CHARMM-style PDB file with segment names, atoms N, HN, CA, C and O in Angstrom:
ATOM      1  N   UNK     1     -16.620  -8.247  -2.665  1.00  0.00      PROA
ATOM      2  CA  UNK     1     -15.184  -8.480  -2.091  1.00  0.00      PROA
ATOM      3  C   UNK     1     -14.324  -7.756  -2.562  1.00  0.00      PROA
ATOM      4  O   UNK     1     -13.575  -7.208  -1.752  1.00  0.00      PROA
ATOM      5  N   UNK     2     -14.178  -7.566  -3.626  1.00  0.00      PROA
ATOM      6  HN  UNK     2     -14.786  -8.011  -4.284  1.00  0.00      PROA
ATOM      7  CA  UNK     2     -13.237  -6.545  -4.246  1.00  0.00      PROA
ATOM      8  C   UNK     2     -13.221  -5.132  -3.845  1.00  0.00      PROA
ATOM      9  O   UNK     2     -12.192  -4.477  -3.683  1.00  0.00      PROA
ATOM     10  N   UNK     3     -14.664  -4.613  -3.666  1.00  0.00      PROA
ATOM     11  HN  UNK     3     -15.500  -5.145  -3.798  1.00  0.00      PROA
ATOM     12  CA  UNK     3     -14.861  -3.469  -2.942  1.00  0.00      PROA
ATOM     13  C   UNK     3     -14.262  -3.207  -1.458  1.00  0.00      PROA
ATOM     14  O   UNK     3     -13.823  -2.165  -0.972  1.00  0.00      PROA
ATOM     15  N   UNK     4     -14.400  -4.593  -0.864  1.00  0.00      PROA
ATOM     16  HN  UNK     4     -14.756  -5.439  -1.259  1.00  0.00      PROA
ATOM     17  CA  UNK     4     -13.747  -4.503   0.424  1.00  0.00      PROA
ATOM     18  C   UNK     4     -12.338  -4.541   0.396  1.00  0.00      PROA
ATOM     19  O   UNK     4     -11.708  -3.811   1.161  1.00  0.00      PROA
ATOM     20  N   UNK     5     -11.696  -5.385  -0.478  1.00  0.00      PROA
ATOM     21  HN  UNK     5     -12.208  -5.978  -1.100  1.00  0.00      PROA
ATOM     22  CA  UNK     5     -10.458  -5.574  -0.544  1.00  0.00      PROA
ATOM     23  C   UNK     5      -9.592  -4.101  -1.179  1.00  0.00      PROA
ATOM     24  O   UNK     5      -8.452  -3.784  -0.838  1.00  0.00      PROA
ATOM     25  N   UNK     6     -10.202  -3.568  -1.870  1.00  0.00      PROA
ATOM     26  HN  UNK     6     -11.128  -3.825  -2.147  1.00  0.00      PROA
ATOM     27  CA  UNK     6      -9.724  -2.108  -2.191  1.00  0.00      PROA
ATOM     28  C   UNK     6      -9.929  -0.800  -1.212  1.00  0.00      PROA
ATOM     29  O   UNK     6      -9.304   0.260  -1.214  1.00  0.00      PROA
ATOM     30  N   UNK     7     -10.941  -1.202  -0.435  1.00  0.00      PROA
ATOM     31  HN  UNK     7     -11.449  -2.064  -0.434  1.00  0.00      PROA
ATOM     32  CA  UNK     7     -11.331  -0.171   0.750  1.00  0.00      PROA
ATOM     33  C   UNK     7     -10.142  -0.555   1.924  1.00  0.00      PROA
ATOM     34  O   UNK     7      -9.594   0.328   2.585  1.00  0.00      PROA
ATOM     35  N   UNK     8      -9.897  -1.699   2.043  1.00  0.00      PROA
ATOM     36  HN  UNK     8     -10.341  -2.416   1.506  1.00  0.00      PROA
ATOM     37  CA  UNK     8      -9.103  -2.332   2.957  1.00  0.00      PROA
ATOM     38  C   UNK     8      -7.476  -1.801   3.030  1.00  0.00      PROA
ATOM     39  O   UNK     8      -6.735  -1.945   4.002  1.00  0.00      PROA
ATOM     40  N   UNK     9      -7.174  -1.234   1.902  1.00  0.00      PROA
ATOM     41  HN  UNK     9      -7.776  -1.117   1.112  1.00  0.00      PROA
ATOM     42  CA  UNK     9      -5.984  -0.599   1.938  1.00  0.00      PROA
ATOM     43  C   UNK     9      -5.671   0.604   2.621  1.00  0.00      PROA
ATOM     44  O   UNK     9      -4.571   1.020   2.984  1.00  0.00      PROA
ATOM     45  N   UNK    10      -6.751   1.081   2.738  1.00  0.00      PROA
ATOM     46  HN  UNK    10      -7.645   0.744   2.443  1.00  0.00      PROA
ATOM     47  CA  UNK    10      -6.883   2.625   3.509  1.00  0.00      PROA
ATOM     48  C   UNK    10      -8.092   2.499   4.293  1.00  0.00      PROA
ATOM     49  O   UNK    10      -9.065   3.192   3.996  1.00  0.00      PROA
ATOM     50  N   UNK    11      -8.142   1.555   5.422  1.00  0.00      PROA
ATOM     51  HN  UNK    11      -7.352   0.991   5.663  1.00  0.00      PROA
ATOM     52  CA  UNK    11      -9.288   1.628   5.805  1.00  0.00      PROA
ATOM     53  C   UNK    11     -10.146   2.648   6.846  1.00  0.00      PROA
ATOM     54  O   UNK    11     -11.343   2.616   7.135  1.00  0.00      PROA
ATOM     55  N   UNK    12      -9.139   3.512   7.272  1.00  0.00      PROA
ATOM     56  HN  UNK    12      -8.167   3.538   7.038  1.00  0.00      PROA
ATOM     57  CA  UNK    12      -9.616   4.770   7.893  1.00  0.00      PROA
ATOM     58  C   UNK    12     -10.018   6.023   7.303  1.00  0.00      PROA
ATOM     59  O   UNK    12     -10.484   6.999   7.891  1.00  0.00      PROA
ATOM     60  N   UNK    13      -9.788   5.886   6.095  1.00  0.00      PROA
ATOM     61  HN  UNK    13      -9.409   5.094   5.618  1.00  0.00      PROA
ATOM     62  CA  UNK    13     -10.403   7.046   5.051  1.00  0.00      PROA
ATOM     63  C   UNK    13     -12.006   7.044   5.157  1.00  0.00      PROA
ATOM     64  O   UNK    13     -12.569   5.949   5.125  1.00  0.00      PROA
ATOM     65  N   UNK    14     -12.565   7.902   5.248  1.00  0.00      PROA
ATOM     66  HN  UNK    14     -12.108   8.792   5.274  1.00  0.00      PROA
ATOM     67  CA  UNK    14     -14.056   7.880   5.300  1.00  0.00      PROA
ATOM     68  C   UNK    14     -14.712   7.420   4.254  1.00  0.00      PROA
ATOM     69  O   UNK    14     -15.582   6.568   4.435  1.00  0.00      PROA
ATOM     70  N   UNK    15     -14.452   7.843   3.107  1.00  0.00      PROA
ATOM     71  HN  UNK    15     -13.745   8.535   2.960  1.00  0.00      PROA
ATOM     72  CA  UNK    15     -15.009   7.071   1.739  1.00  0.00      PROA
ATOM     73  C   UNK    15     -14.929   5.647   1.908  1.00  0.00      PROA
ATOM     74  O   UNK    15     -15.907   4.972   1.584  1.00  0.00      PROA
ATOM     75  N   UNK    16     -13.905   5.100   2.370  1.00  0.00      PROA
ATOM     76  HN  UNK    16     -13.111   5.649   2.633  1.00  0.00      PROA
ATOM     77  CA  UNK    16     -13.446   3.753   2.243  1.00  0.00      PROA
ATOM     78  C   UNK    16     -14.625   3.050   3.387  1.00  0.00      PROA
ATOM     79  O   UNK    16     -15.196   1.965   3.270  1.00  0.00      PROA
ATOM     80  N   UNK    17     -14.745   3.957   4.384  1.00  0.00      PROA
ATOM     81  HN  UNK    17     -14.282   4.838   4.478  1.00  0.00      PROA
ATOM     82  CA  UNK    17     -15.717   3.137   5.500  1.00  0.00      PROA
ATOM     83  C   UNK    17     -17.058   3.162   5.083  1.00  0.00      PROA
ATOM     84  O   UNK    17     -17.810   2.342   5.610  1.00  0.00      PROA
ATOM     85  N   UNK    18     -17.488   3.897   4.284  1.00  0.00      PROA
ATOM     86  HN  UNK    18     -16.876   4.563   3.856  1.00  0.00      PROA
ATOM     87  CA  UNK    18     -18.534   4.156   3.594  1.00  0.00      PROA
ATOM     88  C   UNK    18     -19.082   3.062   2.439  1.00  0.00      PROA
ATOM     89  O   UNK    18     -20.208   2.651   2.160  1.00  0.00      PROA
ATOM     90  N   UNK    19     -17.846   2.811   1.945  1.00  0.00      PROA
ATOM     91  HN  UNK    19     -16.931   3.145   2.171  1.00  0.00      PROA
ATOM     92  CA  UNK    19     -17.941   1.649   0.773  1.00  0.00      PROA
ATOM     93  C   UNK    19     -17.839   0.499   1.479  1.00  0.00      PROA
ATOM     94  O   UNK    19     -18.404  -0.439   0.916  1.00  0.00      PROA
ATOM     95  N   UNK    20     -17.207   0.175   2.736  1.00  0.00      PROA
ATOM     96  HN  UNK    20     -16.748   0.937   3.193  1.00  0.00      PROA
ATOM     97  CA  UNK    20     -17.160  -1.143   3.287  1.00  0.00      PROA
ATOM     98  C   UNK    20     -18.258  -1.543   3.989  1.00  0.00      PROA
ATOM     99  O   UNK    20     -18.491  -2.729   4.221  1.00  0.00      PROA
ATOM    100  N   UNK    21     -19.110  -0.426   4.427  1.00  0.00      PROA
ATOM    101  HN  UNK    21     -18.920   0.538   4.238  1.00  0.00      PROA
ATOM    102  CA  UNK    21     -20.392  -0.543   5.244  1.00  0.00      PROA
ATOM    103  C   UNK    21     -21.432  -0.850   4.203  1.00  0.00      PROA
ATOM    104  O   UNK    21     -22.311  -1.643   4.538  1.00  0.00      PROA
ATOM    105  N   UNK    22     -21.468  -0.330   2.954  1.00  0.00      PROA
ATOM    106  HN  UNK    22     -20.753   0.315   2.681  1.00  0.00      PROA
ATOM    107  CA  UNK    22     -22.430  -0.755   1.862  1.00  0.00      PROA
ATOM    108  C   UNK    22     -22.004  -2.215   1.763  1.00  0.00      PROA
ATOM    109  O   UNK    22     -22.761  -3.111   2.136  1.00  0.00      PROA
ATOM    110  N   UNK    23     -20.810  -2.454   1.268  1.00  0.00      PROA
ATOM    111  HN  UNK    23     -20.195  -1.727   0.965  1.00  0.00      PROA
ATOM    112  CA  UNK    23     -20.347  -3.960   0.575  1.00  0.00      PROA
ATOM    113  C   UNK    23     -20.724  -4.910   1.945  1.00  0.00      PROA
ATOM    114  O   UNK    23     -21.177  -6.016   1.650  1.00  0.00      PROA
ATOM    115  N   UNK    24     -20.623  -4.685   3.086  1.00  0.00      PROA
ATOM    116  HN  UNK    24     -20.255  -3.787   3.325  1.00  0.00      PROA
ATOM    117  CA  UNK    24     -20.871  -5.589   4.151  1.00  0.00      PROA
ATOM    118  C   UNK    24     -22.450  -5.910   4.137  1.00  0.00      PROA
ATOM    119  O   UNK    24     -22.957  -7.017   4.319  1.00  0.00      PROA
ATOM    120  N   UNK    25     -23.125  -4.673   3.878  1.00  0.00      PROA
ATOM    121  HN  UNK    25     -22.714  -3.774   3.730  1.00  0.00      PROA
ATOM    122  CA  UNK    25     -24.691  -4.931   3.800  1.00  0.00      PROA
ATOM    123  C   UNK    25     -25.197  -5.578   2.603  1.00  0.00      PROA
ATOM    124  O   UNK    25     -26.274  -6.173   2.613  1.00  0.00      PROA
ATOM    125  N   UNK    26     -24.553  -5.498   1.700  1.00  0.00      PROA
ATOM    126  HN  UNK    26     -23.677  -5.015   1.692  1.00  0.00      PROA
ATOM    127  CA  UNK    26     -24.962  -6.219   0.406  1.00  0.00      PROA
ATOM    128  C   UNK    26     -24.501  -7.767   0.471  1.00  0.00      PROA
ATOM    129  O   UNK    26     -25.247  -8.667   0.087  1.00  0.00      PROA
ATOM    130  N   UNK    27     -23.311  -7.981   0.946  1.00  0.00      PROA
ATOM    131  HN  UNK    27     -22.705  -7.249   1.258  1.00  0.00      PROA
ATOM    132  CA  UNK    27     -23.055  -9.375   1.334  1.00  0.00      PROA
ATOM    133  C   UNK    27     -24.003 -10.215   2.236  1.00  0.00      PROA
ATOM    134  O   UNK    27     -24.416 -11.353   2.014  1.00  0.00      PROA
ATOM    135  N   UNK    28     -24.251  -9.434   3.271  1.00  0.00      PROA
ATOM    136  HN  UNK    28     -23.915  -8.510   3.451  1.00  0.00      PROA
ATOM    137  CA  UNK    28     -25.094 -10.100   4.515  1.00  0.00      PROA
ATOM    138  C   UNK    28     -26.649 -10.188   3.631  1.00  0.00      PROA
ATOM    139  O   UNK    28     -27.403 -11.063   4.058  1.00  0.00      PROA
ATOM    140  N   UNK    29     -27.042  -9.557   2.735  1.00  0.00      PROA
ATOM    141  HN  UNK    29     -26.429  -8.847   2.388  1.00  0.00      PROA
ATOM    142  CA  UNK    29     -28.350  -9.751   2.073  1.00  0.00      PROA
ATOM    143  C   UNK    29     -28.089 -10.871   1.259  1.00  0.00      PROA
ATOM    144  O   UNK    29     -28.925 -11.770   1.360  1.00  0.00      PROA
ATOM    145  N   UNK    30     -27.110 -11.070   0.442  1.00  0.00      PROA
ATOM    146  HN  UNK    30     -26.431 -10.341   0.360  1.00  0.00      PROA
ATOM    147  CA  UNK    30     -26.949 -12.226  -0.319  1.00  0.00      PROA
ATOM    148  C   UNK    30     -26.805 -13.748   0.376  1.00  0.00      PROA
ATOM    149  O   UNK    30     -27.247 -14.853   0.062  1.00  0.00      PROA
ATOM    150  N   UNK    31     -26.056 -13.307   1.361  1.00  0.00      PROA
ATOM    151  HN  UNK    31     -25.697 -12.409   1.615  1.00  0.00      PROA
ATOM    152  CA  UNK    31     -25.643 -14.627   1.943  1.00  0.00      PROA
ATOM    153  C   UNK    31     -27.031 -15.039   2.909  1.00  0.00      PROA
ATOM    154  O   UNK    31     -27.239 -16.239   3.089  1.00  0.00      PROA
ATOM    155  N   UNK    32     -27.897 -14.104   3.475  1.00  0.00      PROA
ATOM    156  HN  UNK    32     -27.728 -13.129   3.329  1.00  0.00      PROA
ATOM    157  CA  UNK    32     -28.819 -14.528   4.320  1.00  0.00      PROA
ATOM    158  C   UNK    32     -29.867 -15.073   3.325  1.00  0.00      PROA
ATOM    159  O   UNK    32     -30.552 -16.009   3.736  1.00  0.00      PROA
ATOM    160  N   UNK    33     -30.102 -14.589   1.996  1.00  0.00      PROA
ATOM    161  HN  UNK    33     -29.546 -13.828   1.662  1.00  0.00      PROA
ATOM    162  CA  UNK    33     -31.225 -15.070   1.226  1.00  0.00      PROA
ATOM    163  C   UNK    33     -30.861 -16.419   0.459  1.00  0.00      PROA
ATOM    164  O   UNK    33     -31.529 -16.957  -0.424  1.00  0.00      PROA
ATOM    165  N   UNK    34     -29.860 -16.769   0.904  1.00  0.00      PROA
ATOM    166  HN  UNK    34     -29.318 -16.332   1.621  1.00  0.00      PROA
ATOM    167  CA  UNK    34     -29.298 -18.172   0.390  1.00  0.00      PROA
ATOM    168  C   UNK    34     -29.814 -19.387   1.076  1.00  0.00      PROA
ATOM    169  O   UNK    34     -29.261 -19.601   2.155  1.00  0.00      PROA
ATOM    170  N   UNK    35     -30.892 -20.382   0.663  1.00  0.00      PROA
ATOM    171  HN  UNK    35     -31.341 -20.208  -0.214  1.00  0.00      PROA
ATOM    172  CA  UNK    35     -31.543 -21.242   1.679  1.00  0.00      PROA
ATOM    173  C   UNK    35     -30.520 -22.503   2.060  1.00  0.00      PROA
ATOM    174  O   UNK    35     -30.837 -23.151   3.058  1.00  0.00      PROA
ATOM    175  N   UNK    36     -29.538 -22.825   1.472  1.00  0.00      PROA
ATOM    176  HN  UNK    36     -29.281 -22.299   0.662  1.00  0.00      PROA
ATOM    177  CA  UNK    36     -28.824 -24.047   1.472  1.00  0.00      PROA
ATOM    178  C   UNK    36     -27.262 -23.446   2.111  1.00  0.00      PROA
ATOM    179  O   UNK    36     -26.263 -24.165   2.091  1.00  0.00      PROA
ATOM    180  N   UNK    37     -27.248 -22.254   2.576  1.00  0.00      PROA
ATOM    181  HN  UNK    37     -28.060 -21.670   2.592  1.00  0.00      PROA
ATOM    182  CA  UNK    37     -25.936 -21.682   2.831  1.00  0.00      PROA
ATOM    183  C   UNK    37     -25.583 -21.559   4.251  1.00  0.00      PROA
ATOM    184  O   UNK    37     -24.997 -20.569   4.690  1.00  0.00      PROA
ATOM    185  N   UNK    38     -25.989 -22.703   5.075  1.00  0.00      PROA
ATOM    186  HN  UNK    38     -26.465 -23.507   4.719  1.00  0.00      PROA
ATOM    187  CA  UNK    38     -25.661 -22.564   6.328  1.00  0.00      PROA
ATOM    188  C   UNK    38     -24.310 -22.295   6.739  1.00  0.00      PROA
ATOM    189  O   UNK    38     -23.961 -21.417   7.527  1.00  0.00      PROA
ATOM    190  N   UNK    39     -23.362 -23.369   5.961  1.00  0.00      PROA
ATOM    191  HN  UNK    39     -23.646 -24.083   5.320  1.00  0.00      PROA
ATOM    192  CA  UNK    39     -21.681 -23.171   5.975  1.00  0.00      PROA
ATOM    193  C   UNK    39     -21.561 -21.856   5.628  1.00  0.00      PROA
ATOM    194  O   UNK    39     -21.014 -21.217   6.527  1.00  0.00      PROA
ATOM    195  N   UNK    40     -21.875 -21.166   4.621  1.00  0.00      PROA
ATOM    196  HN  UNK    40     -22.319 -21.684   3.891  1.00  0.00      PROA
ATOM    197  CA  UNK    40     -21.511 -19.875   4.145  1.00  0.00      PROA
ATOM    198  C   UNK    40     -21.679 -18.716   5.216  1.00  0.00      PROA
ATOM    199  O   UNK    40     -20.838 -17.858   5.485  1.00  0.00      PROA
ATOM    200  N   UNK    41     -23.017 -18.879   5.803  1.00  0.00      PROA
ATOM    201  HN  UNK    41     -23.700 -19.576   5.584  1.00  0.00      PROA
ATOM    202  CA  UNK    41     -23.488 -18.066   6.659  1.00  0.00      PROA
ATOM    203  C   UNK    41     -22.931 -17.996   8.065  1.00  0.00      PROA
ATOM    204  O   UNK    41     -22.950 -17.027   8.824  1.00  0.00      PROA
ATOM    205  N   UNK    42     -22.346 -19.404   8.303  1.00  0.00      PROA
ATOM    206  HN  UNK    42     -22.330 -20.192   7.687  1.00  0.00      PROA
ATOM    207  CA  UNK    42     -21.376 -19.357   9.867  1.00  0.00      PROA
ATOM    208  C   UNK    42     -20.043 -18.428   9.512  1.00  0.00      PROA
ATOM    209  O   UNK    42     -19.527 -17.551  10.204  1.00  0.00      PROA
ATOM    210  N   UNK    43     -19.637 -18.948   8.118  1.00  0.00      PROA
ATOM    211  HN  UNK    43     -20.056 -19.661   7.556  1.00  0.00      PROA
ATOM    212  CA  UNK    43     -18.114 -18.284   7.833  1.00  0.00      PROA
ATOM    213  C   UNK    43     -18.401 -16.712   7.979  1.00  0.00      PROA
ATOM    214  O   UNK    43     -17.516 -16.051   8.521  1.00  0.00      PROA
ATOM    215  N   UNK    44     -19.655 -16.002   7.509  1.00  0.00      PROA
ATOM    216  HN  UNK    44     -20.375 -16.539   7.068  1.00  0.00      PROA
ATOM    217  CA  UNK    44     -19.814 -14.964   7.336  1.00  0.00      PROA
ATOM    218  C   UNK    44     -19.755 -14.249   8.990  1.00  0.00      PROA
ATOM    219  O   UNK    44     -18.997 -13.368   9.395  1.00  0.00      PROA
ATOM    220  N   UNK    45     -20.625 -14.837   9.583  1.00  0.00      PROA
ATOM    221  HN  UNK    45     -21.241 -15.553   9.254  1.00  0.00      PROA
ATOM    222  CA  UNK    45     -20.716 -14.577  11.017  1.00  0.00      PROA
ATOM    223  C   UNK    45     -19.375 -14.377  11.633  1.00  0.00      PROA
ATOM    224  O   UNK    45     -19.193 -13.504  12.482  1.00  0.00      PROA
ATOM    225  N   UNK    46     -18.389 -15.212  11.197  1.00  0.00      PROA
ATOM    226  HN  UNK    46     -18.537 -15.921  10.508  1.00  0.00      PROA
ATOM    227  CA  UNK    46     -17.231 -14.976  11.789  1.00  0.00      PROA
ATOM    228  C   UNK    46     -16.356 -14.009  11.105  1.00  0.00      PROA
ATOM    229  O   UNK    46     -15.552 -13.426  11.833  1.00  0.00      PROA
ATOM    230  N   UNK    47     -16.353 -13.706   9.781  1.00  0.00      PROA
ATOM    231  HN  UNK    47     -17.005 -14.180   9.189  1.00  0.00      PROA
ATOM    232  CA  UNK    47     -15.601 -12.821   9.144  1.00  0.00      PROA
ATOM    233  C   UNK    47     -16.375 -11.351   9.110  1.00  0.00      PROA
ATOM    234  O   UNK    47     -15.673 -10.403   8.755  1.00  0.00      PROA
ATOM    235  N   UNK    48     -17.568 -11.117   9.402  1.00  0.00      PROA
ATOM    236  HN  UNK    48     -18.138 -11.887   9.690  1.00  0.00      PROA
ATOM    237  CA  UNK    48     -17.980  -9.809   9.449  1.00  0.00      PROA
ATOM    238  C   UNK    48     -17.838  -9.091  10.416  1.00  0.00      PROA
ATOM    239  O   UNK    48     -17.925  -7.873  10.268  1.00  0.00      PROA
ATOM    240  N   UNK    49     -17.576  -9.662  11.687  1.00  0.00      PROA
ATOM    241  HN  UNK    49     -17.505 -10.652  11.807  1.00  0.00      PROA
ATOM    242  CA  UNK    49     -16.926  -8.871  12.939  1.00  0.00      PROA
ATOM    243  C   UNK    49     -15.387  -8.209  12.398  1.00  0.00      PROA
ATOM    244  O   UNK    49     -14.956  -7.072  12.590  1.00  0.00      PROA
ATOM    245  N   UNK    50     -14.910  -9.068  11.845  1.00  0.00      PROA
ATOM    246  HN  UNK    50     -15.261  -9.991  11.689  1.00  0.00      PROA
ATOM    247  CA  UNK    50     -13.473  -8.521  11.553  1.00  0.00      PROA
ATOM    248  C   UNK    50     -13.533  -7.165  10.808  1.00  0.00      PROA
ATOM    249  O   UNK    50     -12.929  -6.121  11.053  1.00  0.00      PROA
ATOM    250  N   UNK    51     -14.611  -7.525   9.630  1.00  0.00      PROA
ATOM    251  HN  UNK    51     -15.102  -8.373   9.431  1.00  0.00      PROA
ATOM    252  CA  UNK    51     -14.238  -6.588   8.512  1.00  0.00      PROA
ATOM    253  C   UNK    51     -14.835  -5.137   9.348  1.00  0.00      PROA
ATOM    254  O   UNK    51     -14.305  -4.036   9.198  1.00  0.00      PROA
ATOM    255  N   UNK    52     -15.785  -5.336  10.056  1.00  0.00      PROA
ATOM    256  HN  UNK    52     -16.215  -6.230  10.177  1.00  0.00      PROA
ATOM    257  CA  UNK    52     -16.452  -4.099  10.675  1.00  0.00      PROA
ATOM    258  C   UNK    52     -15.443  -3.402  11.892  1.00  0.00      PROA
ATOM    259  O   UNK    52     -15.468  -2.201  12.162  1.00  0.00      PROA
ATOM    260  N   UNK    53     -14.642  -4.309  12.498  1.00  0.00      PROA
ATOM    261  HN  UNK    53     -14.622  -5.285  12.279  1.00  0.00      PROA
ATOM    262  CA  UNK    53     -13.492  -3.759  13.381  1.00  0.00      PROA
ATOM    263  C   UNK    53     -12.536  -3.016  12.568  1.00  0.00      PROA
ATOM    264  O   UNK    53     -12.018  -1.942  12.873  1.00  0.00      PROA
ATOM    265  N   UNK    54     -12.341  -3.739  11.431  1.00  0.00      PROA
ATOM    266  HN  UNK    54     -12.762  -4.611  11.183  1.00  0.00      PROA
ATOM    267  CA  UNK    54     -11.268  -2.828  10.378  1.00  0.00      PROA
ATOM    268  C   UNK    54     -11.444  -1.422   9.993  1.00  0.00      PROA
ATOM    269  O   UNK    54     -10.599  -0.529   9.918  1.00  0.00      PROA
ATOM    270  N   UNK    55     -12.875  -1.396   9.733  1.00  0.00      PROA
ATOM    271  HN  UNK    55     -13.561  -2.120   9.794  1.00  0.00      PROA
ATOM    272  CA  UNK    55     -13.016  -0.136   9.370  1.00  0.00      PROA
ATOM    273  C   UNK    55     -13.977   0.719  10.394  1.00  0.00      PROA
ATOM    274  O   UNK    55     -14.707   1.634  10.015  1.00  0.00      PROA
ATOM    275  N   UNK    56     -13.883   0.365  11.471  1.00  0.00      PROA
ATOM    276  HN  UNK    56     -13.290  -0.379  11.779  1.00  0.00      PROA
ATOM    277  CA  UNK    56     -14.435   1.030  12.702  1.00  0.00      PROA
ATOM    278  C   UNK    56     -15.895   1.348  12.282  1.00  0.00      PROA
ATOM    279  O   UNK    56     -16.418   2.461  12.223  1.00  0.00      PROA
ATOM    280  N   UNK    57     -16.440   0.152  12.006  1.00  0.00      PROA
ATOM    281  HN  UNK    57     -16.016  -0.752  12.054  1.00  0.00      PROA
ATOM    282  CA  UNK    57     -17.835   0.600  11.786  1.00  0.00      PROA
ATOM    283  C   UNK    57     -18.914  -0.234  12.947  1.00  0.00      PROA
ATOM    284  OT1 UNK    57     -20.123  -0.007  12.939  1.00  0.00      PROA
TER     285      UNK     57
END
């Protein structure tokens, strides 16, 4: 999350887009792997498109 927050300060910078893409991939992997995280997974499905839109991914 910190990586995304730092990258969000200047989302159009190419290096930040790479960081954001890597961070969202890692977060998705963590969330999907949690068996009792239905609520967290639903929240991720709402937040993830906003993050990717911010960084133009």
